[in-house]
C-alpha positions as CSV (number, residue, x, y, z in Angstrom):
1,M,0.0,0.0,0.0
2,S,2.1,2.9,-1.2
3,D,-0.6,5.3,-2.2
4,I,-0.4,8.7,-0.7
5,Q,-3.3,9.4,1.7
6,Y,-4.3,12.9,2.5
7,F,-5.4,13.9,6.0
8,T,-6.4,16.9,8.1
9,E,-4.2,17.7,11.1
10,E,-6.9,16.2,13.3
11,G,-7.3,13.1,11.2
12,L,-3.6,12.4,11.2
13,Q,-3.4,12.9,15.0
14,K,-6.2,10.4,15.4
15,L,-4.3,7.9,13.3
16,K,-1.1,8.4,15.3
17,D,-3.0,8.1,18.6
18,E,-4.6,4.8,17.6
19,L,-1.3,3.4,16.4
20,D,0.4,4.5,19.7
21,H,-2.5,2.9,21.7
22,L,-2.2,-0.4,19.8
23,K,1.6,-0.6,20.3
24,S,1.8,0.6,23.9
25,V,-1.4,-0.8,25.4
26,E,-3.0,-3.6,23.3
27,R,0.3,-5.3,22.2
28,P,1.6,-5.8,25.8
29,K,-1.9,-6.9,26.9
30,I,-1.9,-9.7,24.3
31,I,1.7,-10.7,25.0
32,Q,0.6,-11.1,28.7
33,Q,-2.4,-13.2,27.7
34,I,-0.2,-15.5,25.6
35,A,2.3,-15.8,28.5
36,E,-0.5,-16.7,30.9
37,A,-2.0,-19.2,28.5
38,R,1.4,-20.8,27.9
39,D,1.8,-21.3,31.6
40,K,-1.3,-23.4,31.7
41,G,0.4,-26.4,30.1
42,D,-0.1,-28.4,26.9
43,L,-0.3,-25.8,24.0
44,S,-1.9,-28.3,21.6
45,E,-5.1,-28.4,23.5
46,N,-5.1,-24.9,24.9
47,A,-7.9,-22.8,23.5
48,E,-6.9,-19.7,25.4
49,Y,-3.4,-19.8,23.8
50,D,-4.9,-20.3,20.3
51,A,-7.3,-17.4,20.8
52,A,-4.5,-15.1,22.2
53,K,-2.3,-16.0,19.2
54,E,-5.1,-15.3,16.8
55,A,-5.8,-12.0,18.5
56,Q,-2.1,-11.2,18.2
57,G,-2.2,-11.8,14.5
58,H,-5.1,-9.5,14.0
59,L,-3.5,-6.8,16.1
60,E,-0.2,-7.0,14.2
61,D,-2.1,-6.8,10.9
62,R,-3.9,-3.7,12.1
63,I,-0.6,-2.1,13.3
64,N,1.0,-2.9,10.0
65,K,-1.8,-1.3,8.0
66,L,-1.8,1.8,10.2
67,E,2.0,2.1,10.0
68,S,1.8,1.9,6.2
69,L,-1.0,4.5,6.1
70,Y,0.9,6.8,8.5
71,S,4.1,6.5,6.5
72,N,2.2,7.6,3.3
73,A,0.2,10.3,5.0
74,R,0.3,13.9,3.9
75,V,-1.4,16.8,5.7
76,V,-3.4,19.2,3.6
77,D,-3.2,22.8,4.6
78,T,-6.8,23.9,4.5
79,S,-5.9,27.6,4.7
80,K,-4.6,27.4,1.1
81,L,-7.5,25.5,-0.3
82,D,-9.3,26.7,-3.4
83,I,-13.0,26.8,-2.4
84,S,-14.4,27.8,-5.8
85,T,-15.3,24.2,-6.4
86,V,-16.1,21.2,-4.2
87,R,-12.9,19.3,-3.5
88,L,-11.2,17.3,-0.8
89,L,-11.4,19.0,2.6
90,T,-14.1,21.5,1.6
91,K,-17.4,21.8,3.5
92,V,-20.3,21.9,1.1
93,T,-23.9,22.8,1.8
94,I,-26.3,21.0,-0.6
95,K,-30.0,21.2,-1.2
96,N,-32.0,18.2,-2.2
97,T,-34.0,19.5,-5.2
98,S,-37.0,17.1,-4.6
99,N,-37.7,18.2,-1.0
100,N,-35.6,21.4,-0.6
101,M,-33.9,19.9,2.5
102,E,-30.4,21.4,3.1
103,M,-27.5,19.5,4.5
104,S,-23.8,20.3,5.1
105,Y,-21.0,17.8,4.7
106,S,-17.2,18.0,4.8
107,I,-15.5,16.0,2.0
108,V,-12.8,14.1,3.7
109,P,-10.3,11.2,2.9
110,E,-11.8,7.8,3.2
111,A,-9.9,7.1,6.5
112,E,-11.6,10.1,8.2
113,A,-15.2,9.5,6.9
114,D,-17.8,9.6,9.7
115,L,-21.4,10.2,8.7
116,K,-22.5,11.0,12.3
117,S,-20.0,13.9,12.2
118,K,-21.2,14.9,8.8
119,K,-17.9,13.9,7.1
120,I,-18.3,11.9,3.9
121,S,-15.6,10.2,2.0
122,V,-14.3,11.7,-1.2
123,S,-14.6,8.2,-2.7
124,S,-18.2,7.6,-1.7
125,P,-20.9,8.0,-4.5
126,I,-22.1,11.3,-3.0
127,G,-18.5,12.6,-2.5
128,K,-17.6,11.6,-6.1
129,G,-20.8,13.2,-7.4
130,L,-20.1,16.5,-5.7
131,L,-16.4,16.8,-6.7
132,G,-15.7,19.7,-9.1
133,K,-19.1,21.3,-8.8
134,T,-19.5,25.0,-8.2
135,V,-22.2,27.0,-6.3
136,G,-25.5,26.9,-8.1
137,E,-24.6,23.7,-10.0
138,I,-26.8,20.6,-9.8
139,A,-25.1,17.3,-9.0
140,E,-27.0,14.2,-10.2
141,I,-26.0,11.3,-8.0
142,Q,-26.8,7.6,-8.6
143,I,-28.2,5.9,-5.6
144,P,-29.8,2.4,-5.3
145,N,-33.3,3.9,-5.6
146,G,-32.4,5.9,-8.7
147,V,-30.9,9.4,-9.2
148,I,-31.0,12.1,-6.6
149,K,-30.3,15.8,-7.5
150,F,-28.5,18.1,-5.2
151,E,-27.9,21.8,-5.7
152,I,-24.6,23.2,-4.5
153,V,-25.6,26.1,-2.1
154,K,-22.3,27.0,-0.4
155,I,-18.7,25.9,-0.4
156,E,-16.2,26.7,2.3
157,A,-13.0,25.4,3.9
158,A,-13.7,22.4,6.1
């Protein structure tokens, strides 16, 4: 995985915090579980040992993925962002043309997407459909139920 991933300062800090937590808290915890299970005797019939080793494998996979992501991470300076069109790290206010309901979303890298926080991935169908649009333009986005039309109301730095 050598693709450059773009992050906000906040998103990169969350990634670093998770990586630090996995290495300094979760890894020692699993090592302790393995040691305790090993002390219980015959490893060939020890379900606790097998479970701890499997958990260790999953943890190490997650650490490796996060380290790769972190090593390829680049922080985007939002103060120098062109907000004339919808792009990565812009906040866009859209209006559903069928019901006139307005919503605001930040367009973020996939790793930072969180719908509850109104952050949608740049690679999601809605994110892709909004990219490159300007204020007043209509974005037609294919969804499972058909096509939904959004008017771009406002674009600002996220």
